[in-house]
N, C-alpha and C positions, 0 to 999 in steps of 0.2 A: 816186652813190655817196658822196662827200663833199658835205655841204650847207654852203654859205657863209653866214657871218653877216653879210656885207655884199655891196655890189656888187663884181665882180672889180676888182683893180687891174692895169691894162694895163702890162706892163712896156716897156722900151726894146726897140728891135728889135735882135737879136744882130748885131755885126759879123763879116764873113767872114775878115777879115786882123788877124793878130797882129803884136806887135813882134819875136818870136823864132820861130825855126823849130821843128819838131816834135822834130827831133834834138836841139835845145839844151835844149827843155824835158825829153826823156827823160833826158839826160845830167845835169841839174839836180834832178830830181825827188828830194825827201826827205821822210820823215815829220818833221813839225814838232809839238812840243806846248807851245810856249810862243808866245803871241801877243800884240801890242799891243792898249791899250784904244783902238782907232780904228774908226770906223765904215767899213762898206762902202758903195758907192755902189749905187744902184739899178741902175746900168749893170752893175756887176760882178756883182751876184746874177743880174740877168738872163742874162749870158752863163754863168755857171756853171750855171744851171738849163737853158740852152738845149744846153749841152754833155752834159747828163745824160739828157735826154729829148725834146730840142728836134724839131720837125718840119724835115727838111732836104731833102725832095724830093716829089714828086707822090705822090699816094696815102697821105699821111700818113706816109711814111717818115722815121725818126727817126735821132738822132745815133749810135745804138748797135744792133748787130745783136740781132734778136729772133729765136727759133725760130718759124717760120710766122708772123713779124709778129703774133704774138699780145699783145705787150706788156702783160706782167704787173706792171710796176712802177709804184708810185704814190711821189710825190716830196713830201715834206713839210719846212717850213724852220721851225727854232725861233730865232726873232729875240729877241735880247736888247734891253735897254734902251740906246738909242742904238747898237743894232747895224748897223743899216742906215737910211740917211738917208731921212727922210720916212715910215718905217713905224713902226707901234706895234710894242711889243713883243707877240709872240705866235706862235702855231703858224698857219703858213700853206700852203695846199695847192696845188701847181703844177698849172694848168690847162693841159695841153699844146697843145689845139687852139687856144686864145686867145692862147697865149704870155702867160698873166697869173697872179696871184695871188688867191687867195681868203682871206679870214681865216677860219681855222678855230676859235681859240681866242684869247681874249686874255691877256695877262700874261707874263711872263719865266719860263719853264719849264726854262731851261739846268741850273739847280742840282739841280732834281728829276731830270733826265736824267742828270747826272753821278752823283748817288746811286746810281741804278740800274745805272749802268754801272761798277760796282765802284769808286765813288768816285774815278774819274779827273778830277781837277779841272779839266784843261783843257777838258773838255766844258763846263763852266760859264763857264770864262775867255776863250773865244773870243766873238767878236760873233754868230756864227752857227753852228747845227748843222743839216747836211742830213741828213734821216733818209730812207733808202731802203727801202720796204716793198714786198711782193708778195702779189699775189693769184694763188696757183698755180692755182685752176680755171680762170683764163683759157688757161693753156698745156695744163693736164691734159687739159681735153674733147678735146684734138687728139692728145697724144702720150703720154696715160697716165701710167705709172710713171716714165718718163724725164722728165717735167716738171720735177721737182725739180732734176736736173741742168742742163738749159737754163736754168731761172730763176737758179741760182747762177752760171752763165757770165754770163748777161746783168748781173747786178748788178756783176760783176766788170769788165765793160766800162765800166759807168758810174762805178765808182770810179776806174778809171784816166783816162777823159775830165775827170773834174773835177780829179783831180790835176794833170794836164797843164795844162788851162785855168786852173787855178788860180796856177800858176807864171808863165804867160804874162801873168796881170793884176798880177803882183808880191804875189801870195797866197801862202798856204801851207796845207797839209792833212794830216790823219793818219786813217786808216782803223781805225774802232773797231767790233768785232765780239763785244767782251766785255761783254755787258749781260745783264739779265734781260729776255727778250722780252716776257712778259706784262706786267710793270712798265712798260715803255716803251710799249705799246699803251695801257694804262689811262692813263698821262699824256698822250697824245696823243688819247684819247677817238675811237677808231677801231672799227671793227667787228671782232669777233673772227677774222673769216676773213682780215684783212688782217695779215700778217705782218713785223715789222720785221727788216731784216738788215743794215743798216749804218747807225751814226751818223758822220758826217763833218764833224768841226769845222773850220770855216774862218774864216781872218783873215789880218792882216799879221804875218808873223814879226818876233819880237823880233830 
């Protein structure tokens, strides 16, 4: 579906234990729009992506519920210059089965994403933007017209997981749904059937 430009980059194994409880993370979760110019570690990015779509059990079961285990979501990461330690700036695709990243496009595209996200500058000023996209046919073949509802439920689960995981890592996020869908798709250079649903800036809060 997504052709990698280079060999996949294996991510560090995610850890099952955090420093704060789920209850504390829920209590402290806030939308943050100001981020420090500080790189994320590859370990932090690994944990965030695992919380979004990582495999957590036998049979390929993932970190979020999915209608009929159809898993329609695809996760891309827009990494800025010095956004993640030891990663080039570019667009990466999260390879769920191997818990790895494939370099999809080179270059820092955060500013372009910000421009098509109604000029919300924090999209460009964070180290990393996680872009959640959907392939509706994966779910529609089984559930027909109700698939859209189920996909949107699933992306909500992903957003909450990322929010809570970020906080547990000492990071912050904000959920962005205001953007020009087709322009985001063009920036990412993904197929027409893949629809962007969320842009999630992540970074160390100011």
